[in-house]
C-alpha positions in Angstrom: -13.6 14.0 -24.1 -15.3 16.3 -21.7 -13.7 17.4 -18.5 -16.4 15.6 -16.6 -15.4 12.3 -18.2 -11.8 12.9 -17.3 -12.7 13.8 -13.7 -14.6 10.5 -13.5 -11.6 8.6 -14.9 -9.2 10.3 -12.5 -11.5 9.3 -9.5 -11.7 5.7 -10.9 -7.9 5.5 -11.1 -7.4 7.0 -7.6 -9.8 4.4 -6.2 -8.0 1.7 -8.1 -4.7 2.8 -6.7 -6.0 2.9 -3.2 -8.1 -0.2 -3.2 -6.7 -2.4 -6.0 -10.1 -2.8 -7.6 -13.2 -0.9 -8.6 -16.8 -2.1 -8.9 -19.2 -0.6 -11.4 -22.3 -0.2 -9.2 -20.6 1.4 -6.2 -18.6 3.7 -8.5 -21.7 4.7 -10.3 -23.4 5.6 -7.0 -20.3 7.5 -5.8 -20.1 9.5 -9.0 -23.8 10.0 -9.5 -23.7 8.4 -12.9 -25.1 5.4 -14.7 -23.5 2.0 -14.6 -23.3 2.2 -18.4 -21.2 5.4 -18.2 -18.8 3.8 -15.7 -18.5 0.7 -17.9 -17.6 3.0 -20.9 -15.0 4.8 -18.7 -13.5 1.5 -17.6 -13.4 0.3 -21.3 -11.6 3.5 -22.3 -9.1 3.2 -19.4 -8.5 -0.5 -20.3 -7.8 0.6 -23.9 -5.2 3.0 -22.5 -3.6 0.2 -20.6 -4.4 1.6 -17.2 -6.6 -1.2 -15.8 -7.9 -4.6 -16.6 -11.7 -5.2 -17.0 -13.2 -8.0 -15.0 -16.8 -9.0 -14.5 -18.5 -6.2 -12.5 -15.5 -3.8 -12.5 -11.8 -3.6 -13.0 -8.5 -4.4 -11.4 -5.0 -3.0 -11.8 -3.3 -4.3 -14.9 0.3 -3.5 -13.8 2.2 -0.4 -13.5 2.4 2.1 -16.3 5.9 3.4 -15.4 7.3 0.6 -13.3 6.5 0.0 -9.7 4.8 2.8 -7.7 6.8 4.8 -5.2 7.2 3.6 -1.6 4.8 6.3 -0.5 2.1 5.3 -3.0 2.5 1.6 -2.0 1.9 2.5 1.6 -1.7 3.4 0.7 -2.4 0.1 -1.1 -4.1 -2.4 1.3 -3.0 -0.2 4.2 -5.3 -1.9 6.7 -4.2 -5.4 5.8 -0.5 -4.4 6.0 -1.0 -2.8 9.4 -2.7 -6.0 10.7 0.1 -8.2 9.3 2.8 -5.9 10.8 1.1 -5.9 14.2 0.7 -9.7 14.3 4.3 -10.3 13.1 5.6 -7.9 15.8 3.9 -10.1 18.4 6.0 -13.0 17.3 9.3 -11.1 18.1 10.8 -12.1 21.5 13.4 -10.2 23.5 16.9 -11.0 22.3 15.7 -12.0 18.7 17.5 -11.0 15.6 15.2 -10.2 12.6 15.7 -9.2 9.0 13.4 -6.7 7.4 13.5 -6.5 3.6 12.3 -3.4 1.7 8.6 -3.2 1.5 5.7 -1.3 2.9 4.4 -4.3 4.9 7.8 -4.5 6.6 7.5 -0.8 7.5 4.3 -1.6 9.3 6.1 -4.3 11.2 8.8 -1.8 12.1 6.1 0.6 13.3 4.7 -2.2 15.5 7.9 -3.0 17.3 7.6 -1.6 20.8 8.5 -2.8 24.3 11.0 -5.4 23.0 14.4 -5.6 24.6 17.8 -6.3 23.1 16.6 -7.1 19.6 18.8 -6.8 16.5 17.3 -5.7 13.2 19.0 -6.1 9.9 17.5 -4.2 7.0 18.4 -3.1 3.5 15.6 -0.4 3.6 16.7 3.1 4.3 13.1 4.2 5.3 12.8 1.3 7.7 16.3 1.9 9.1 15.6 5.6 9.6 12.3 4.8 11.3 13.8 2.2 13.6 16.8 4.5 14.5 14.3 7.1 15.6 12.3 4.5 17.5 15.5 3.4 19.3 16.3 7.0 20.2 12.8 7.4 21.6 13.2 4.2 23.7 10.3 2.3 21.9 12.6 -0.7 22.1 16.2 -1.6 22.9 18.8 -3.2 20.7 20.6 -2.4 17.4 19.7 -1.6 13.8 22.1 -2.6 11.0 21.7 -1.3 7.4 22.8 -3.9 4.9 
């Protein structure tokens, strides 16, 4: 396998991690190759268990070594997670008690909490608890944060 083929595969996998899917034609345009070459790369990556081929492209097939790290997951569907977090934060009213589970979408919710008064947050996520504690110290909201 030539280095160029490996570079293409690396870019395909990075795109797959970031976007959750890849499409043959846009990938061929991006990489300056033919759609046949991209299809062969996708077939090879599927044979290695790194993706699952679908009509017109590929999707993630699961995780090779378990779930990706928290940091890696923050990059998956980042725009959608941010919108969900912002919308959920709008539903929080002064004096509410909320529970935030571990997860990158919950982190986006935590980042969107501002201007709320006297809220109580229960979480079992150390990254979220750390972020909210700093937000409390910077007066982004008032209340309490409890780590479960």
